[in-house]
Every structure is written in C-alpha cells, then in structure tokens.
C-alpha distance (Angstrom), angle and dihedral (degrees) to the residues before:
residue distance angle dihedral
X1 . . .
X2 3.79 . .
X3 3.73 120.1 .
X4 3.87 123.4 -176.4
X5 3.82 108.9 -109.5
X6 3.87 90.0 -130.3
X7 3.80 93.7 52.2
X8 3.78 116.7 99.5
X9 3.84 112.3 -128.8
X10 3.87 118.0 -151.7
X11 3.76 130.7 -178.8
X12 3.81 118.7 -159.4
X13 3.78 122.7 -171.5
X14 3.86 119.9 -149.8
X15 3.85 85.6 23.6
X16 3.84 99.4 151.9
X17 3.80 99.6 72.9
X18 3.86 144.3 17.4
X19 3.74 121.1 2.2
X20 3.78 91.4 -16.6
X21 3.78 91.9 62.7
X22 3.72 92.0 45.0
X23 3.85 91.6 49.5
X24 3.78 90.6 49.5
X25 3.74 92.6 46.7
X26 3.82 94.9 52.4
X27 3.81 90.2 48.7
X28 3.70 89.3 54.5
X29 3.76 90.2 50.9
X30 3.82 88.4 52.6
X31 3.73 91.3 55.7
X32 3.85 101.5 -101.5
X33 3.74 122.3 148.2
X34 3.77 99.3 -120.0
X35 3.72 130.0 -155.0
X36 3.80 114.3 -164.8
X37 3.79 111.8 -150.3
X38 3.86 108.9 -158.8
X39 3.77 145.4 152.6
X40 3.82 100.0 -138.5
X41 3.78 113.7 66.0
X42 3.80 97.3 -164.4
X43 3.83 92.8 47.8
X44 3.83 90.4 47.5
X45 3.79 91.0 49.9
X46 3.83 91.2 53.4
X47 3.83 92.5 48.4
X48 3.78 91.5 46.1
X49 3.80 91.1 53.4
X50 3.77 91.2 47.4
X51 3.88 92.3 50.7
X52 3.80 93.0 43.0
X53 3.76 87.2 63.7
X54 3.86 88.4 57.8
X55 3.77 93.1 49.2
X56 3.75 127.3 98.2
X57 3.78 121.2 -113.8
X58 3.85 106.8 -70.0
X59 3.77 95.7 11.6
X60 3.78 112.2 128.4
X61 3.76 132.9 -138.7
X62 3.83 111.4 -171.6
X63 3.81 137.5 178.7
X64 3.79 130.5 -134.5
X65 3.76 114.5 -172.2
X66 3.77 118.5 -142.0
X67 3.79 141.2 141.5
X68 3.85 100.7 -143.1
X69 3.84 90.6 -156.9
X70 3.88 88.0 67.9
X71 3.78 110.5 71.9
X72 3.74 92.6 -162.2
X73 3.85 90.3 57.5
X74 3.78 89.9 48.4
X75 3.83 89.7 54.7
X76 3.73 92.0 47.7
X77 3.86 93.3 47.0
X78 3.82 91.9 48.9
X79 3.78 92.0 49.6
X80 3.84 90.7 49.2
X81 3.86 90.2 48.7
X82 3.73 92.2 52.6
X83 3.83 93.8 49.0
X84 3.84 91.8 47.5
X85 3.76 104.1 41.3
X86 3.79 110.5 11.8
X87 3.88 93.0 -163.1
X88 3.86 133.1 57.8
X89 3.78 125.1 -169.1
X90 3.78 103.2 177.3
X91 3.84 128.5 24.0
X92 3.82 114.8 -174.1
X93 3.81 110.6 -168.8
X94 3.74 95.5 -161.1
X95 3.86 106.2 142.2
X96 3.80 114.2 111.8
X97 3.70 139.9 151.1
X98 3.83 142.2 177.6
X99 3.75 113.7 -137.9
X100 3.83 129.1 -150.5
X101 3.77 142.2 -83.4
X102 3.82 90.2 -84.5
X103 3.78 116.4 68.9
X104 3.79 111.8 -115.3
X105 3.82 128.5 -165.0
X106 3.79 131.2 -144.2
X107 3.79 128.4 -127.5
X108 3.81 87.0 -87.4
X109 3.81 92.5 51.1
X110 3.82 95.9 -105.1
X111 3.83 125.8 132.7
X112 3.80 105.7 -88.0
X113 3.81 98.2 -125.1
X114 3.80 91.8 49.8
X115 3.83 90.0 46.3
X116 3.78 98.1 47.3
X117 3.79 100.9 35.7
X118 3.80 101.9 37.9
X119 3.79 119.8 3.2
X120 3.80 95.7 51.0
X121 3.77 95.5 46.5
X122 3.84 91.0 45.2
X123 3.79 91.5 53.5
X124 3.78 94.8 41.7
X125 3.81 90.7 52.1
X126 3.83 91.7 49.3
X127 3.85 92.1 49.8
X128 3.81 92.4 47.0
X129 3.72 95.5 46.9
X130 3.86 93.9 95.7
X131 3.80 88.7 55.6
X132 3.85 90.3 47.3
X133 3.77 91.2 50.3
X134 3.84 89.1 55.6
X135 3.83 88.4 62.6
X136 3.85 117.9 92.2
X137 3.79 88.2 -132.0
X138 3.86 118.9 6.1
X139 3.73 129.7 -171.3
X140 3.84 130.1 -159.0
X141 3.81 113.1 -164.2
X142 3.85 116.8 -169.0
X143 3.81 117.3 -164.2
X144 3.74 106.6 -141.9
X145 3.81 129.0 154.9
X146 3.76 145.1 -134.0
X147 3.76 81.2 -111.1
X148 3.91 83.3 91.7
X149 3.78 85.7 87.1
X150 3.82 88.3 72.2
X151 3.86 90.5 56.6
X152 3.77 122.7 119.6
X153 3.72 101.2 169.3
X154 3.81 126.4 -170.1
X155 3.82 113.8 -159.6
X156 3.78 90.6 -154.4
X157 3.86 90.8 53.3
X158 3.78 109.7 35.3
X159 3.83 84.3 144.1
X160 3.76 89.0 61.8
X161 3.82 97.0 -134.7
X162 3.84 86.8 153.3
X163 3.84 119.4 71.8
X164 3.77 97.8 -17.1
X165 3.80 116.7 -149.4
X166 3.86 121.3 173.8
X167 3.76 96.9 -147.6
X168 3.88 92.3 43.1
X169 3.72 91.5 51.9
X170 3.82 90.9 47.0
X171 3.85 88.3 53.8
X172 3.75 89.7 46.5
X173 3.80 94.0 54.5
X174 3.79 92.3 46.9
X175 3.75 88.7 53.9
X176 3.87 89.0 49.2
X177 3.78 88.7 51.9
X178 3.83 90.7 56.0
X179 3.79 94.6 43.9
X180 3.83 91.5 47.0
X181 3.81 88.2 53.6
X182 3.81 92.6 49.5
X183 3.81 94.4 47.3
X184 3.80 92.2 43.0
X185 3.73 90.3 54.7
X186 3.82 90.7 48.5
X187 3.82 93.4 49.8
X188 3.79 93.4 45.3
X189 3.78 89.1 53.9
X190 3.83 91.4 46.4
X191 3.78 89.4 54.3
X192 3.79 92.2 48.2
X193 3.81 92.6 -113.8
X194 3.78 96.7 144.6
X195 3.84 98.4 156.3
X196 3.81 93.9 66.1
X197 3.77 115.5 71.6
X198 3.82 131.3 178.9
X199 3.86 132.2 -163.1
X200 3.76 134.8 170.8
X201 3.82 129.9 -146.4
X202 3.80 148.6 -166.1
X203 3.90 106.4 -130.8
X204 3.82 93.1 -162.1
X205 3.81 123.0 -108.8
X206 3.78 99.2 -51.7
X207 3.81 131.0 -164.5
X208 3.79 97.6 -125.8
X209 3.80 136.2 127.3
X210 3.75 96.2 -98.5
X211 3.73 94.4 110.2
X212 3.72 97.0 47.1
X213 3.83 94.6 87.1
X214 3.78 90.1 63.8
X215 3.82 96.8 63.6
X216 3.79 124.7 -170.0
X217 3.71 121.5 49.0
X218 3.84 95.6 -6.3
X219 3.83 92.2 56.4
X220 3.78 91.4 45.4
X221 3.88 93.2 50.1
X222 3.84 90.5 46.0
X223 3.82 90.4 53.9
X224 3.76 92.9 44.3
X225 3.81 92.1 53.4
X226 3.80 94.8 44.0
X227 3.83 97.4 103.9
X228 3.84 89.6 57.1
X229 3.75 95.8 49.6
X230 3.83 133.4 92.5
X231 3.74 120.1 -98.5
X232 3.82 117.3 -113.9
X233 3.77 87.5 -107.7
X234 3.76 91.6 57.4
X235 3.80 92.3 42.6
X236 3.85 93.4 53.2
X237 3.77 94.5 56.3
X238 3.81 97.0 92.4
X239 3.88 93.5 45.0
X240 3.85 89.6 52.2
X241 3.90 89.9 45.0
X242 3.82 90.7 53.9
X243 3.76 92.2 43.4
X244 3.80 98.5 48.9
X245 3.82 113.2 12.5
X246 3.87 118.1 97.3
X247 3.83 88.2 -124.6
X248 3.73 89.3 60.3
X249 3.75 90.2 60.5
X250 3.77 93.3 49.1
X251 3.71 102.0 54.9
X252 3.86 128.0 60.8
X253 3.77 129.0 -172.2
X254 3.77 94.7 18.9
X255 3.83 129.7 139.5
X256 3.83 113.6 -141.1
X257 3.85 137.4 -167.5
X258 3.80 126.4 175.3
X259 3.93 86.7 3.4
X260 3.81 90.4 -61.4
X261 3.85 130.4 109.9
X262 3.81 111.7 -108.0
X263 3.85 132.2 -167.6
X264 3.80 116.1 -112.3
X265 3.84 109.1 -132.0
X266 3.81 113.5 -164.8
X267 3.79 133.8 117.1
X268 3.85 90.3 -127.4
X269 3.80 94.5 66.2
X270 3.83 92.4 91.7
X271 3.84 108.2 130.8
X272 3.79 92.7 -127.1
X273 3.78 92.4 54.2
X274 3.83 90.8 45.2
X275 3.84 89.4 55.5
X276 3.81 90.7 46.9
X277 3.84 88.9 51.3
X278 3.81 88.6 51.3
X279 3.79 93.4 51.2
X280 3.80 93.9 45.9
X281 3.84 89.1 48.6
X282 3.92 90.0 52.4
X283 3.75 87.2 51.5
X284 3.83 95.0 51.5
X285 3.83 94.3 46.7
X286 3.84 90.6 44.0
X287 3.75 100.1 -125.2
X288 3.82 143.1 76.0
X289 3.77 111.4 -105.8
X290 3.78 95.3 -128.2
X291 3.78 93.6 37.4
X292 3.80 129.5 -107.3
C-alpha cells in the first residue's frame, strides 16, 4: 500500500469506542493517515466509514483487526502492518478493559486484564519498533490511569493466580503501563534512539464502556457515577496532546494528566523493580523487546 512520504501515519488501539475513537477521529481531522486496530470487524468498518467522511480527498482510514489479549494475533497484526505501511509515526496504545469478579484467562493462558491492558500492548510496541524507528520523529503514547494507585503488584505473580481482584489487577496493569513507558524511554536513550519518544497519561475518569465487561457491581457503579465523569472528548485531550503537540515530541518517559507532567507516586517505581518487571514481561510474551 502506498503512503505519501509527507503523510503522518498513526495507529490507535481500541479505536472504535470511547477515548480511543475520539483520539483517532481528531487525528483524522488533523490529516493523519489512521489505522484503527480493533477486535470487532463490523464495528471497525462502521467507524472507518464515519471517519472517511471526515477525511480530506486522498486521506486514508484503514482497519487492522486484532484481539490484543491473543499474542498470536498481535504478532500477525504487527507483521501485516510492517508489510503494508513500513513506517509508523504515532502509536497510541489506548485499548484497556477491566474484567469481572471471576478470573478469566486469554488464549495464551494469561489473566485477561494483564493480557489485554499490558502484555498485548508491550508486544505490539516491540514488534512495531522497526517501523517507528523509520519515522523521522516517532511517538508512543500509552494510556494509563491514576488507578495505578490501587496497584499492589507481585513480580512472582503478574498473572494474579493468588487472591484475584478485578480492580486490583486493573490498577496493577495501569502501573505496569507507566513503568513500561519509563523503562522504554530509558532503554531508547541508552541505545541512542533519540527520535522515538514515549509518554504515558491519565485521561481522567471517563464515561466510556470500559467497565461494562466486568458485569455485576462494577458495571452498576460505573453507570451510577456516569453523570460525574468526563466525556470521551474531554478524556482524549491528553492523548491527542501527546500525539500531536510539539511538547509531546520533546519529553520521553513522562506521565501526564490534563496535558501537564505529573509525578508518579508508588513504592514499586524503584528502577531495579522496573527492570525486573521488564524482564518478566519479556518472558511472558516470549521475546526480548529489542530483539535477540
């Protein structure tokens, strides 16, 4: 597939609803060639059609189907992307869910929140790094959450086989997103890769469908609180800021909320623990991030 050298290419995960859809829509309006990574083909086709009507003449909106919880699908999608586009300028790892009271496992046997929110995005970013490196100035934007404050991670049990809690695991994965961002920024700098930056963010507490998969009390509480929550348009602002604003290209390893850098306060942010998390993640996804 031919893409104009001057056209910015962006891939957004979880791009068919909530803040992912708003992020992708605004990038379309800014002239980006958007690839919507989504699980549901019919839903993705509807969103693609909607966005194509916003696009300028010759501007493309494409779909890449992938369930991020399934690592074999992540590998296939990344391979397809590299073959079709070669280069990537912006990667927005937006997809995220909280699952239910009962612990569920992915196709690979991993706990579903961990697989969807963290392992899949980690592997996808690793596999797309060659395409990001071909950009003159690439950005990786990881949507995390202040829910990281709930995290009580155990490096020996990332899969949370002991004492499963849906909200605790959600908080854990959001902390992992932040630590992944910090460690990736450090490793990129150590390798002299200065034209690829990465930042994470808290979108605010957004009224979107992310809690609906959990069912029961979580869904009920999410619905009850909806009038107090941000709209997806409000929640997407920091993602769009980090993807497009000049400041987003000058910082790497930061954590942002309301378009401002924020400190990350958690006992687990020790560099040694962060590196251990990185190594354990590589083991779980079955590959070194920067390739052997």
